[in-house]
Structure formats: C-alpha cells, structure tokens
C-alpha positions in Angstrom: -29.0 72.5 -144.1 -32.1 74.5 -143.0 -33.9 73.4 -139.9 -37.6 72.7 -140.1 -39.8 74.2 -137.4 -42.1 71.7 -135.7 -45.7 72.8 -135.7 -46.7 75.5 -133.3 -44.1 74.6 -130.7 -41.3 76.9 -131.8 -38.8 74.1 -131.8 -36.7 72.9 -134.6 -36.7 69.2 -135.4 -33.2 69.1 -134.1 -34.2 70.6 -130.8 -37.0 68.1 -130.4 -34.6 65.2 -131.1 -32.2 66.6 -128.6 -34.9 66.9 -125.9 -35.8 63.3 -126.4 -32.1 62.3 -126.3 -31.9 64.2 -123.0 -35.0 62.4 -121.7 -33.4 59.1 -122.5 -30.3 60.1 -120.5 -32.5 61.2 -117.6 -34.2 57.8 -117.8 -30.9 55.9 -117.6 -29.7 58.1 -114.7 -33.0 57.8 -112.7 -33.2 54.0 -113.1 -29.6 53.5 -112.1 -30.1 55.7 -109.0 -33.6 54.2 -108.3 -35.2 57.6 -108.3 -38.7 56.4 -109.1 -40.3 59.8 -108.5 -38.1 61.6 -111.0 -38.4 58.6 -113.4 -42.2 58.8 -113.4 -42.0 62.5 -114.4 -40.9 61.3 -117.8 -44.3 59.7 -118.4 -47.8 60.9 -119.3 -50.4 59.9 -116.8 -52.1 57.7 -119.4 -48.9 56.0 -120.6 -49.2 52.5 -122.1 -46.3 50.1 -121.6 -46.4 47.0 -123.8 -44.2 44.0 -123.5 -44.5 40.7 -125.3 -46.2 38.0 -123.2 -47.3 40.5 -120.5 -50.6 42.4 -120.2 -50.3 46.0 -121.2 -49.7 48.3 -118.3 -51.9 51.3 -118.4 -51.3 54.4 -116.3 -48.3 55.9 -114.6 -49.1 54.5 -111.1 -49.4 50.9 -112.3 -46.2 51.4 -114.3 -44.3 52.7 -111.3 -45.4 49.6 -109.3 -44.1 47.4 -112.1 -40.8 49.3 -112.4 -40.2 48.9 -108.6 -40.5 45.1 -109.0 -38.3 45.0 -112.1 -35.5 47.3 -110.8 -35.2 45.4 -107.5 -33.7 42.6 -109.6 -31.4 44.7 -111.7 -28.1 46.3 -110.8 -27.6 48.5 -113.8 -29.1 49.5 -117.2 -27.3 51.0 -120.2 -29.0 52.6 -123.2 -27.8 52.5 -126.7 -29.8 54.9 -128.9 -30.3 53.5 -132.4 -32.6 56.1 -133.8 -34.6 59.2 -132.8 -36.9 61.2 -135.1 -39.7 63.7 -134.7 -42.5 65.3 -136.5 -44.6 68.1 -134.9 -45.5 67.2 -131.3 -44.5 63.5 -131.6 -41.2 61.7 -131.6 -40.0 58.2 -131.5 -36.9 56.5 -130.2 -35.5 53.1 -131.0 -33.2 52.0 -128.1 -31.3 48.9 -127.2 -31.4 48.6 -123.4 -28.9 46.3 -121.6 -30.1 45.3 -118.2 -27.7 43.7 -115.8 -29.5 41.5 -113.4 -28.2 41.0 -109.9 -26.2 37.9 -109.1 -28.2 35.0 -107.7 -26.6 32.3 -105.6 -23.1 33.4 -106.4 -23.6 33.1 -110.2 -22.3 35.7 -112.6 -24.7 38.6 -113.2 -26.9 38.0 -116.3 -27.3 40.6 -119.0 -30.5 41.0 -121.0 -30.7 43.1 -124.1 -34.1 44.6 -124.8 -35.3 46.3 -128.0 -37.4 49.2 -127.1 -39.6 51.5 -129.3 -40.8 54.6 -127.5 -43.3 57.2 -128.5 -42.7 60.7 -127.0 -45.1 63.5 -127.1 -44.6 67.2 -126.3 -46.4 68.1 -123.1 -48.3 71.5 -122.9 -45.4 72.8 -120.7 -43.1 72.1 -123.8 -41.3 69.2 -122.1 -41.2 65.8 -123.8 -42.8 62.8 -122.1 -43.3 59.1 -122.9 -46.8 58.2 -124.0 -46.3 54.6 -125.4 -43.5 52.1 -124.9 -43.1 48.7 -126.6 -40.5 46.3 -125.3 -39.2 43.2 -127.1 -36.9 40.7 -125.4 -35.4 38.7 -128.3 -33.6 36.3 -125.9 -36.9 35.5 -124.1 -35.3 35.8 -120.6 
C-alpha cells in the first residue's frame, strides 16, 4: 500500500494519524497526572469545546478553568480510540472516554462514558493540536 503525502507538510497520512494518536495518549497522561499546563499545550488558543446542555467554551484559558473544576471530581480517565483519520492539515478522532468520578459519602465511584469527537489541526511548528471538541454524554450524568 502506498502512503499518500499530506499537503505541504511532508507527512504521510499514517504519520499524521500516529501524531494524533500520540496526542491522545498525552491527553490521557496529563489529565491523570493533573498536569494542566502540559494538557493545555495540546490546544490551539482559539479552541472551541462544545458539550450538550452547556455553553460553548471558547479559548484555552476558559477551557483550562473548566477542566480544573471537572478534574477535581474525577479520579481517572481512560480513552478508547474508535477512529482517527486525516486529510491535509486536519484530522479527526472519535474517542470513548471513561471518567471515573471520586467516591462521595462512601458510595462506590461512578463511571461515566463520554462520546467525544475531536478536530485536530497541524500547527505551524508541525505539531498537532486540538481546535474543536464536541462531547456527548449519552447517560446524561
């Protein structure tokens, strides 16, 4: 199978997909270690984060504030990559994210599974960063 070269970036489609896969692994690691500074390096400054029932969060600084509040309640996340594809300087990833929420009042920890669609874009420094994120919580919790 011959690799197709993405436009003007010198990367094959397979290299772009692997870069996004690496970014997802970094995301999981940074969230679980609560390394918000490294986590935010995965996002463009003008990122848009959309979740059903919540106002769209625009901008990396606002997203960081929201993440701090969210991750205070979680003890772990685990990603299950469903699909990644790319074309040129854009790529998308469909991911199932399992969030384990901290135990409250001695109850068993609760797990929430989120369906996430991410749009990644190649940055001028050739890294891949998130530009749009859409989160769907089918359980409604």
